[in-house]
N, C-alpha and C positions, 0 to 999 in steps of 0.2 A: 337112122332118122333121115328123112328126105331133106333136100336143100331148102325147099320152101318152108318146111316145118321148122327148120333151124332158124330161118330168118324171122318167122313169126314169134318163136320163143324168145329170140334175142330182143325183139321190139317190146314184148310183154315185160321181160325182166327190166329193161331200161325204164319203162314207164313206171314200174313199181318203185324203182330207186328215186324217181322224181316226184311221185305222187304225194307221199306223206312227209310233209316238212317237219312234223313234230317228232318223227322217229329219231332214234339216237344216231349219232355220227357213225358209230360202228355198224349199225344195220344198213345204213345207206352205202357204206363202203363195201359191205358184203354184196349188196345188189350190184354195185358197179363192177366188182370182181367177177361175179357170175356172168354179167353181160359181156365183159371182156373175154372170158373163157369161151362163151358161145360164139363171139365174133371170131376168135382164133380158130375154133373148130370149124366154123363155116369157111374161113379162108383156106384151111387145110383141105377141106372137102373139095373146094374149087381147084386147088393145086393138084390134088389127086385126080380130079376129073380131067384136068387139062394135060397132065403129064403121065397119068396112068400109074403113078407110084403110090406106095402105101403110106402109112403113118410115120415111117422112118424119116421123111422130110418134113416133119411137123414144124409149123411156124413157131410154136411155143413149146419149150421143153417141159418135161413132166415135173422136174424139180421145182421150176418156177411156179407152176400152177399149184402144186401141193403147198408150197410155201405161202402163196397168196391165200389159199384156203385156211391155213393154220393161223396166220397173223391178222387176217381180216383187212389187209391193205395190199396195194399193188406196188412192187418194187421193180423198176426197170434196171437191167444190169448195167446201163450206162451211167446211172446216178447213184448206184449203191456204194456207200462208204461206211467204214467202221468208225467207232468213236476215236480211236487213236489217230486215224487219218485226218479226221476233222480237226482235232486239237493241233496236229502238226501244221495244218494249213493256217489255222488261226495264229499260231506262234510265228509262222513265216510272214504272214501279213502284218503282224505287230512289229517285227523287226524291220520290215520294209518301210512302214509308216514312220517309225522313229528315225530311220536313216534319211528319208526324204525331208522330215521336219528339220533335222540338223543341217541339211544343205539349203534350206530356204533362206532367202535374204530379205524378204519383205513380208508384211502381214498378209498381203493378198496371196502369196505363194503358200503360206502356212494354212490359210483358209481352204485353199484348193486341196491340200493334202487331207485335211479333216473331212471334207465332203467325199473325197475319193474312197476313204477307208471306213468312215462311219456313216456315210449317206445311205439312202434307201437301197441302192444297188451295190453297196460296198460289201466286202468279204465278211464283215462282222454280222451284218443283217442276213446275209446269205447262209451263214452257219446256223442261225436260228431256225432256218427252214428244214434242217436235218433232224430237228427234235422229234417230229412225228414219224420219222423213219427208223429211229433207234429203239432198241428194247427199253422197257420201262426203267431198268436199273441204270442205264446210261444217260437218261434224259436229265436228271438233276445234276450230274457231273458236267454235262455239256452246257447247261444253263449257267452254272457257276463260273465255268471257264470263259464263256462269252461275256458275262457281266464284268469279270475281272479285266479282260482285255479291253472292253469298251471304256471302263472307268479309267484305266491307265492311259489310253490314247486321248480321251477327252481332257484329262488333267494336263498331259504333256502338251497338247495343242493350245490350251488356254495359257499356260505359263510361257510357252515359246512365243505366242502371238504378243503377249504383254512385253516380253523382252525385246521383240523386234520393233514394236511401237515406240518403246523408250529409246531404242537405238536410232530409229528414224528421226526422233526429235533431236537427239544429240547430233546426228549428222547434219540436220538442217541448221542447227545453231552454229555448228562448225563452218558450214558453207556460207552462212549469211553474216557471220561476225565481221566487225570492222576493226581493223588494227589502228587504234588511235595514235600509235607511236610512229605511223608512217609519215613521211614528209608531206607538206601541203602541195596543192596543185602548182605546177610550174608556172612562173610568170604571174602569180596571183598578187604579188606585191607584199610589202611588209606592213603589218597593221600598226596602229598608233594608239596611244593612250586616250581615253575619254577625257574631255576637258574638265568634267566634274571630278574625276579621279585625280587628275593632276592638281587641281586647285585644293582639294581636301588634303592631299599628300603634302603639298608645299606648306599649307597652313599648319598642319600637324608637326612637320619637321621644325618649323620655327619655334614652337613651344617646347618640343622635346629638347632642343638645344638650350633652352632656358631652365631645364630641370623638371619638366612636367612628365607625368606618366600617362600613357595612352590607355584608354578604357574602351574596348570595342566588343568584348566577348558577349555571347548571348545571355549568360547568367547575370552579368552586371549591367548590360545595356539591352534589355528586351524591348522589342517594338510594340508588344501588347502590354499595356500598363494598367495599373489600378488607379482608382480615383484618388487614393491617399497619396501615392508617389507623384502623380501628375499635377494635382491641384492642392489638396489639403496640406500636405507637408511643405508646400511652397507658399504658404500663407495666402492662398486664394480662397475667399469665403464662398459660401454656397451660391450667392447671387452674383458671382463674378461673370462678366460676359463670356469669357473663354469657356465656361462650363455649359454654355447654351448648346442645344441640339443642332443649331445651325452652324456651329463652328467646330464641333468635335464629332468624330466618327466613333460612336459607341457601338459595342458589339454584344452587349447584354441589355435586357429590358430594364434591369434595375439601375443602369447607368453607373455601374461600379467597375466595369472593364471597358477599355477603349484602345484605339490606336493612338500612341502617344503624340501629343501636339508639339512637344519640344523635347530636347535632350536634357533639360534641367532635372528630370527625374533621376538621371544617372548620378547627378551630384548628391542627391539625398541618399541614394543607396551607398555611395562611397563614404559619405559622412557617417553613416551607421556602422560601416565595416572598418574604416581606418581610424587610426589615432593621430591627431595633429602632432607635428606639422606635416602637411602633404600638399602636393600640387598635381592636378590632373587635367587632361584635355580629352574631350568626349565628342568625337565625330559620329554622326549617325543619320539615319533616314527618319523623317517625321511626316505626319499626315494631318491635313485640315480640310474642312469642307469649303473650299474656295471654288468659285467659277473659273474654269480654265480659260485663260486668254494669254496674251503675249507676255504678261508679267506675273501671272498667278498660276499655281498648279496645286492639285490635291496632294501630291507627293513631292517633297523636296528634302534637302539635306541641311543640317545645322552642325556647327562646330562650336562647342562651349568649353570654357576654362573655369577652374575653381582653384583658389589658393587659400589655405587656412594655416595660420601660425598664431603664436602667442600674441596677446593683445599688445599693441604698440609697435610690433615689428612690421605690420603692413598697414598702410593708410592710403588715402585717396591719391597722393602723389605717386605711390608705387603703381597703382592701377593705371593712372594716366601715362606713366612712363612705359609700362608694359604694352598698353594698347598702341601708343605712338610707335614704339619699336616694331611691333607686329605689322602695322600699316606701312611703315617705311620699307620693311622687307618685302611686302607684297606688291606695293605700287612704286617703290623707288624712294631714295632718300630725300628728294626734293618735294614730296607730296605735302600739301597743306592739310592740317588736321584741326578740327574744332570740336569742343565738347559743349553739349547743351543739356541743361537740366531737364529731367523727365521723371516718369513714375513707372516702377515695376513693383508688384506686390512682394517679391522675394528679395529685393535689394533696397537699401536706404543709407545714404542718398543714391539716386539713380541718374544715369546720364545716357544720352544718345550721341553718337559720334558721326561726324560728317567728314568727307574729304572733298577737296576742290579739284574737280576733274572735268576737262574739256569746257572750261568757262563757267561751270556752275557747281554748287554744293550738292553732294550726293550723300544721303544717309546710308551707312554701311553696317553699323552694329550698335548694340546696346550693352551697357555695363553698369556696375555699381558695387557698393560694399554690401556684403551679405547681411540681410536683416537678422537681428538677434533672435526673433521668433523662430526663424528657419533653423538657426543653429540649435536652439533649445529643443525643438521638435525632433531633431536628428540625434539628440543625446549629447550635444557638445555644450559645455558651459560658456554662455556668451560673455560672462564677466572675466573669463580667462583667455578666450580665443576670439579672434576676428579674422576676416578675410574678404576677398573680392571675387567677383565673377563677371564674365563677359561672354557674349554669344553673337553669332552672325550666321547668315544664310550663305551656303557655298555657291548656290546658283547666282546670287547677286554679284559676288566677287568674280566668278567665271565670266559673267556677261560683261562686266566692266573690263577685265583684263584682256579678253579675247574679242571685245567689241561685238558681242552677240546681241541681237535686238529682240529675239523671241525665245522665251524660256522653253517652249514646246520642242524646239530643235534638239534639246538634250535627250529627249525620250523617244524620238521618232526612229532612231537607229538607221538614219539615212547615211549610207557610205559616202556620198558626196560631201555631206557636212563633216563627218568625222575625219576625212582625209585632210582637212584643212589645218589640223593641229599637229604640232611636233610630237616626237616620240616621248620626250621627257618634259616635266614641268619647267625645269630651269631654262630650256630653250625658248619656251613661250614667254617666260618672264624677261629673258634677255632681249628678245625681239621687241617686247613692249617697252622696255626701259631704254633700249638703244636702237631705235629704228634706222639710224643712219648706217649702222654696221651691216644691215641686211638689205641694202638697196639692190645690190646685184642679184641676190637670191630672189627678191620680189620681181625683178625684171625677168628672170628666167621662168618663174612661175607664171607670170602674165603671158609670156611668149608661148609657154606650153599650153595654157588655157586657150589662147587664140588659135594655135595650131589644131587643137582638139575640136574647137568650134568649127573651123574651116573644113576639117575632115568630115564632121557630121553633116554639114550643109552639102558637101559634095556628094556624100552617099545618098542623102535625101533626093538631091537633084537627079542622080542616076537612077534611083528607084522609080521615080515618077516619069522619067523621060520616055519609057516604053509604053505609057498609057495614052490613049486618045482622050479627047476632051470628055466624051461621054463616059468612058470607063473611069476616068479620073474623078468625075463628079459623083460616080457611084461609090468609089472606094475611099475618097477623101472629102471630108466635109469642108466646103469653102467657107472662109471667114468673111463676115460682112464688115468690112473696114469702113470707118466713117471717112468720107471724102473730105479732105482738107481744102479750103479755098485757096486758089492761086493768087499771087500778088496782083492787086488791081481788080480782082474779082469780088463782087459784092457777096457778103455772107448770106447764107440761106435764112429766110425769115423764121422766127421762133413761133411755134404754136403755143401762144400764151394761155390759150383756153385750158390747157392741160395742167397748168400750175395751180396748186391748191395753196394759196397764200392767205393766211388768216390773221386777224388782229388778236394780239394777246397782251397779257400784263404779267410782269415778273412778280411772283408772290414770295419767293425765297431764293437766296443766292449765297454761295459760299465758294471759297477757293479750292481748286482741285489739289488733292494731296500729293500727287505724283507728277503733275505737269505745271510748271511755273508760269505758263502763258494762258491757262484756261480757267474760266469760271464755270461752276456747275450751278444750274438754275432750274427752278420749278416754275413753269409758265402756264397760266390759265388761258386756254384758247376756246373755251366754251364747251368742253367735252365732259364736264363733270369732275373728272380727275385731272390734276395738272400734269403736264408732260415734263420729263426731265431732259434738258438739252444743255450741251456744253458749247460755250462760245469763247472765241479767242480775243477778247477785248481787255484782258487783264492789264495790259500796258497803257490803256487809255481811260479806264474807269476804276473807281474804288468800289469795293463790294457793297458799301453802304449806299452808293448812288443807284444801285440796280433795282432794289425792291420798290415796286410801284411804277417802274418804267414801262410805258406802252411801246410795244414792238410789233414788227411783222414777222411771222413764222411761216417758213415753207414747210407745210405739215405732211405732205404726201411723200416723205422719204422713209426708207427702211431704217430700222434701229441699227446703229453701229456703235461699237465701243471705241471711245477715244481715250487712250491711256487707261483703259480698264473701266471707264465710266460709260454706261449705256445711254447714248444720246439719240433721241427720237425726234428728228426735225432739225431745222437750221434757222437761226436768228439772222435776219437780213441786215447787213451793214453797208456803209458806203464810205469811201475815203476821198479826201480832197485831191487836187491835182498833183501836189508834190508828195502825197502819201504820208504826210506828217501827222495827220489827224484822221481817226476812224471813228465814226459815230453810228448809232442805230438809225435805221430808216424809220422816219416818223410816220405812223399811220395817218390816214386822212381824218380831218376833224369831223366829229359826229359819227364815226364808225364805231360800232359796238364790239365788245369782246366776242370772238368767235365768228365775226362776219368776214366773208371772203372778199379779198380785194385783188387787184391786178397791178403788178409792177412791171413796167416795160424794161426790157433789156436784161432780164435774168433767165438763164437757161437752166432749168431744174432737172430733176430725175423722177418724173411722175410714176407712181404705181397705182393710182386710183383717180377717179374723176368725180367732181362734186358740182352741184348745180344751183347754189344760192345766187342771189343777185350780185353783180360785179360792181365794184367801186374802183375807178381808175386812180392810181397814185403815181404821178410822174416825177415828183420832187424827191431827190436823194439828199 
């Protein structure tokens, strides 16, 4: 056959192999084999033509061609492998993969091993490519072997990645853990006890020495109480003010569960569990819905005592002696104590106790004989047993002992505040009771504070010394200080047009409960609702003289709390030359309530501006 005819036949056979897409794979393979045979024959012809040799230098051996004809597929000698060889390669790849997995230290390395051996170009998938080249009897064997190796490697990769991930978490926990047994930072200083902790501890110790048992565990002193233990068992009727929503923090809609308002509930629980005689002291945290200010907090602490014995063994004299002994231990043996009659629903008779401190009487606790109804509800026969109870606020005692003026300081966690107190409660009490013995200590403390202040001021001066005026004005806000007049210099005129002074009349007045120099008043200044204002004329007026009094009120002041009382405005007063008499400034005759007037010589703190007609009042 000529060379050109061989090329034409080769092209025809190739086109036949590509023409019918619906023909079987075997037929298309046969066409492709024939085309390859013709191509090889053509190449042999070209070689023979160029070299002059015969078919002995044929490009394609006869055995390969005959084998291609018999199997219907083409096998190149470079990729031809037996079933045993393929299985051996698979087992070798499996062993290599397991070895690399065992040497992996991270999940990322294990994932790289999985992709290397089970990925698209991995040895496992490549072994599947030999299926079409094997005899039919070897194909199922190879498929089973490949699946077995794949399943084994996938399972091993999954388990090993899980173990590595778990180990990474353990390593991270080990590296990031904090050894709480290590010593603190050097030069951090020694901490001190909280003043509330010291006060509660000292009070509890006093009663423990008298034979009282301490009750503080969660089971017997829970902070979440029921209505029964907090009110009903304490002889508080349903209409008692303490059960109002405004005073109690209820945590359920049926008002059956609440944050306890006092530790008296602990006494009921102990009376149900114990058999008289017994004595207990119950310190703990309590909660009430109070407005937070210098003397009130929603969270505070109480310490209560209860003593129950056979009737006749305890009477009011024992109660007074116990309370007096306790107060002398807390405030010193020379403290003056007085008892006043009072009312509590769970004691009868009831008393409030005051101490004379810094020139005035301070109420410190309440006490009384346990009401027979309370004993009966707790399962104790009131005809056979009786007892007394007392309670006080730890914050009030701590404020008095340590001379603290704001209850909020206890909860701010300000290190500057906490550093002021000694390490143990006895040191604080000793300093309070014996100030002369600590004179040198106080001098050293004052000197240290002065040195610290001077050092801070020096550092501030050095910090701002490198700044120019322009840079300093950008980085540090200048304070607008009020210029004080020099001696002989006339005071700046007051812009009296900004003072909103109005005529008012006092409609209601009462004495402030916590401040012995203040009156609380409701004053009508023509606004519809009267304003509540506190005035300091308690030393010059009786409360009965105030109702109906016409006064002048500086009304454009912000509301401020005076000893816990919200005062909105200022009642204008004037004193005589020697200061012995202070009186209200009398409004001009004919001025109506709510009318704005002008009083010369008073520098107010205006926050608003009003425009009614002015009436000048010059007489004080």
